[in-house]
C-alpha positions in Angstrom: 0.0 0.0 0.0 1.1 3.5 -0.8 -0.1 6.7 0.8 -0.7 9.8 -1.4 -1.6 13.2 -0.1 -3.9 14.8 -2.6 -5.6 18.1 -1.9 -4.8 17.8 1.8 -6.3 14.3 2.2 -4.5 11.0 2.5 -5.3 8.1 0.2 -4.1 4.5 0.6 -3.8 2.9 -2.8 -2.4 -0.5 -3.9 -0.8 0.2 -7.3 2.6 -0.4 -9.0 5.2 2.3 -8.3 5.5 2.9 -12.0 1.8 3.6 -12.6 1.2 7.0 -14.1 0.0 9.3 -11.4 -2.9 10.4 -13.7 -4.4 6.9 -13.6 -4.1 6.7 -9.9 -5.8 10.1 -9.4 -8.6 9.4 -11.9 -9.2 5.7 -11.9 -8.2 4.6 -8.4 -9.0 7.7 -6.3 -11.8 9.0 -8.4 -10.8 12.6 -8.9 -11.6 13.1 -12.5 -11.0 16.8 -13.0 -7.4 16.1 -14.2 -7.8 15.2 -17.8 -6.0 12.7 -20.1 -5.0 14.5 -23.3 -2.0 13.2 -25.2 -0.4 10.7 -22.8 3.1 12.0 -23.6 3.4 15.1 -21.5 2.9 17.5 -24.4 -0.5 19.0 -24.1 -0.8 20.0 -20.4 -4.4 18.7 -19.8 -3.1 16.4 -17.1 -1.2 19.1 -15.2 -1.2 18.9 -11.4 1.0 20.5 -8.7 3.5 18.4 -6.7 4.8 20.5 -3.8 3.7 23.6 -5.8 5.5 22.7 -9.0 3.4 22.1 -12.1 4.0 18.6 -13.6 2.3 16.4 -16.2 0.7 13.6 -14.3 0.5 11.3 -17.4 4.3 11.0 -17.3 4.9 11.2 -13.5 5.0 7.9 -11.7 3.1 7.3 -8.5 6.4 6.7 -6.7 7.4 10.3 -7.5 4.5 11.7 -5.5 4.9 9.6 -2.3 5.6 11.9 0.7 4.8 15.0 -1.3 1.7 17.2 -1.5 -0.3 16.8 -4.7 -2.8 19.4 -5.7 -5.4 18.8 -8.5 -8.0 21.0 -9.9 -10.4 19.7 -7.2 -8.0 21.3 -4.6 -7.9 24.8 -3.3 -5.4 27.5 -2.7 -5.7 31.3 -2.6 -4.2 31.8 -6.0 -6.3 29.0 -7.5 -9.5 30.6 -6.1 -8.5 34.0 -7.6 -7.9 32.3 -10.9 -11.2 30.5 -10.8 -13.0 33.8 -10.2 -11.1 35.5 -13.0 -11.7 32.6 -15.4 -15.4 33.0 -14.8 -15.4 36.8 -15.1 -13.5 36.6 -18.4 -15.5 33.6 -19.6 -12.3 31.8 -20.6 -13.4 28.3 -21.4 -15.0 27.2 -24.7 -15.0 23.4 -24.7 -13.2 23.5 -21.3 -11.3 20.2 -21.7 -7.8 21.8 -21.2 -9.0 24.3 -18.5 -8.1 22.2 -15.4 -4.5 22.0 -16.7 -4.5 25.7 -17.6 -5.7 26.7 -14.2 -3.1 24.5 -12.4 -0.2 25.9 -14.5 -1.5 29.4 -13.9 -1.6 28.7 -10.1 2.0 27.6 -10.2 2.8 30.9 -12.0 1.0 33.0 -9.4 2.6 31.1 -6.6 6.0 32.0 -8.0 5.4 35.5 -9.3 3.3 38.2 -7.7 2.8 40.2 -10.9 3.7 38.2 -14.0 4.3 40.0 -17.3 2.8 38.8 -20.6 6.2 37.2 -21.3 6.2 35.4 -17.9 2.6 34.1 -18.6 3.6 32.9 -22.1 6.6 31.1 -20.8 4.8 29.4 -18.0 1.7 28.5 -20.0 3.7 27.3 -23.0 2.9 23.7 -23.7 -0.7 23.9 -22.3 -2.5 23.4 -25.5 -6.0 24.8 -26.0 -7.7 23.5 -29.2 -10.2 26.4 -29.0 -7.5 29.1 -28.9 -8.5 30.8 -25.7 -4.9 32.0 -25.1 -5.7 35.7 -25.0 -8.5 35.2 -22.6 -6.3 33.0 -20.4 -3.6 35.7 -20.3 -6.3 38.3 -19.5 -7.7 36.2 -16.7 -4.3 35.7 -15.2 -3.8 39.4 -15.1 -7.3 39.8 -13.6 -6.5 37.2 -10.9 -3.6 39.4 -9.9 -5.9 42.4 -9.7 -8.4 40.4 -7.5 -5.5 39.3 -5.3 -4.3 42.9 -4.9 -7.8 44.1 -4.1 -7.9 41.7 -1.1 -4.6 43.0 0.3 
């Protein structure tokens, strides 16, 4: 048995160490907000945070998350909440499939940068593919999340 800490809750699972974390999260634990996209860590739909760092869960083994804090889109943090509000205000999603990964990557960005520039946003969000092309709305929503955060200070 392995213990994973996901969104502040402990889960006991009996899976091989080499199982992709995505499958443990979705199929074993039942948190289905993290999406399967490409399976080769290129699209970003499966992005999660491990100890605050955005990683692709399709190419991360379960063994790499043991003893660490995993955050999925079902989790919560101040920056993720500001981003959710901004996403809604700006009406970012179209089909929505990539949005959990987009939000997770944006959370990692705001956790590491209080006021990211467009270049910072583009660099961090690079590799999170949106088939609908909502990139300009995503950038606008990240800037709006910063505004919302600053309003609360």
